[in-house]
C-alpha positions in Angstrom: 46.4 32.8 -37.5 46.6 36.2 -36.2 47.5 36.9 -32.6 44.1 38.8 -32.0 42.1 35.8 -33.3 44.0 33.4 -31.1 43.6 35.6 -28.0 39.8 36.0 -28.7 39.5 32.2 -29.0 41.4 31.6 -25.7 39.2 34.2 -23.9 36.0 32.7 -25.3 37.1 29.2 -24.2 37.9 30.4 -20.7 34.6 32.2 -20.4 32.6 29.2 -21.6 34.5 26.9 -19.2 33.9 29.3 -16.3 30.1 29.4 -17.0 29.9 25.6 -17.4 31.9 25.0 -14.2 29.7 27.5 -12.3 26.5 25.7 -13.4 27.9 22.3 -12.3 29.0 23.6 -8.9 26.1 25.9 -8.1 23.1 23.7 -9.2 23.3 20.3 -7.6 20.2 18.1 -7.7 18.3 18.0 -4.4 18.8 14.8 -2.3 16.3 12.1 -3.1 14.0 11.2 -0.2 14.2 7.8 1.3 11.3 5.6 0.2 9.4 3.4 2.6 6.2 1.4 2.2 5.0 -0.9 5.0 2.1 -2.8 6.2 0.8 -1.6 9.7 0.6 -4.1 12.5 -2.8 -5.6 13.2 -5.0 -4.0 15.7 -7.5 -5.9 17.8 -11.1 -5.3 16.9 -13.6 -4.4 19.7 -16.2 -6.8 20.8 -18.7 -7.7 18.1 -22.3 -6.8 18.8 -25.3 -8.9 17.9 -26.8 -6.0 15.8 -26.4 -6.4 12.1 -23.7 -4.2 10.4 -26.1 -2.9 7.7 -29.7 -2.2 8.4 -32.5 -2.1 5.8 -33.9 1.4 6.4 -36.2 1.3 3.4 -38.5 -1.6 4.4 -41.7 -0.9 6.2 -41.5 -4.1 8.2 -39.6 -4.1 11.4 -36.4 -6.0 11.0 -35.5 -8.7 13.5 -32.9 -7.3 15.9 -31.2 -10.5 16.9 -32.7 -13.6 15.3 -30.0 -16.0 16.3 -26.6 -15.1 17.6 -23.6 -16.3 15.6 -22.0 -19.5 16.9 -19.3 -18.8 19.4 -16.4 -21.0 20.3 -17.1 -23.4 23.1 -14.3 -22.1 25.4 -12.1 -19.1 25.8 -9.1 -21.2 24.7 -10.8 -22.0 21.4 -11.6 -18.3 20.9 -8.0 -17.4 21.6 -6.8 -20.1 19.2 -9.2 -18.8 16.4 -7.9 -15.2 16.9 -4.3 -16.4 16.8 -4.9 -18.3 13.6 -6.6 -15.3 12.0 -3.8 -13.0 13.1 -1.2 -15.3 11.6 -3.1 -15.5 8.3 -3.2 -11.7 8.1 0.5 -11.4 9.1 1.5 -14.0 6.5 -0.5 -12.1 3.8 1.1 -8.8 4.8 4.6 -10.3 4.6 3.9 -11.9 1.2 2.4 -8.6 0.0 5.4 -6.6 1.2 7.7 -8.7 -1.0 5.9 -7.5 -4.1 5.1 -3.9 -3.0 6.9 -1.0 -4.7 6.5 2.8 -4.4 5.7 4.2 -7.8 8.4 6.6 -9.0 5.8 9.1 -10.2 4.2 9.2 -6.7 7.7 9.8 -5.2 8.4 12.7 -7.7 5.0 14.3 -6.8 5.4 13.6 -3.0 2.2 11.6 -2.8 1.5 9.5 0.4 -1.5 7.6 1.5 -3.0 4.4 2.9 -4.9 1.8 0.8 -7.0 -1.1 2.1 -7.1 -4.0 -0.3 -9.8 -6.7 -0.3 -8.5 -10.1 -1.5 -10.9 -12.8 -2.5 -9.4 -16.3 -2.6 -10.5 -19.5 -4.3 -10.7 -22.8 -2.5 -7.2 -23.7 -3.8 -5.7 -20.4 -2.4 -5.4 -18.6 -5.7 -6.4 -15.0 -5.8 -9.7 -14.6 -7.6 -10.2 -10.9 -7.2 -8.6 -7.8 -5.7 -10.6 -4.7 -4.9 -9.9 -1.4 -3.2 -11.8 -1.5 0.1 -10.6 2.0 1.1 -8.8 4.2 -1.4 -5.9 6.4 -0.6 -7.4 9.2 -2.7 -4.6 8.7 -5.3 -5.2 6.3 -8.2 -1.4 5.7 -8.6 -1.1 4.3 -5.1 -4.3 2.3 -5.4 -3.0 0.7 -8.6 0.4 -0.1 -7.0 -1.3 -1.9 -4.1 -3.6 -3.9 -6.4 -0.7 -4.9 -8.7 1.3 -6.1 -5.6 -1.7 -8.1 -4.4 -2.1 -9.8 -7.7 1.7 -10.5 -7.8 1.4 -12.5 -4.5 0.1 -15.5 -6.5 -1.4 -18.1 -4.2 -2.3 -17.9 -0.5 -2.4 -21.6 0.3 -2.0 -20.9 4.0 -5.2 -18.9 4.3 -8.2 -20.6 5.6 -10.6 -17.7 5.1 -11.8 -16.7 1.7 -11.6 -12.9 2.1 -8.8 -10.8 3.6 -8.5 -7.0 4.0 -4.9 -5.9 4.0 -3.9 -2.3 4.8 -1.0 -0.9 2.7 0.7 2.4 3.8 2.8 4.5 1.4 5.0 7.1 3.2 8.0 9.2 2.1 10.7 9.8 4.7 
């Protein structure tokens, strides 16, 4: 080989190595955000009114305002016990749901956040019959992740009620 060809090859290799080294040093991938999905703590509902939640505004007949009040617990202690049992059921469902909850990678890549409220319908044996979106996050990918996690829960043998609404919050930090 001639000296000129060898020198040109050495210069070419040095230039290519410098360009590749510059690309590796200069363009580092951005740090990935920490992922976090959690279930919010339960909030106490205000006092229930005797007025029905939905009113029939289309009928011409006047609707009865309060036919019979719903049965109330006999004592304040019984009411507190009923609230405690209901709160424990919801907390147990949230813990179980959080075990199966994941943040979809596509939502992370796009920076999507939101809150989904999932309605669980349970059979008598505690198995999940149906899962529906009670309140959407506005992003189908987060809604689908919450529904998949709810179905993955399996059974809810500890639940005494047949319907539960669970809030699921997806946040990037």
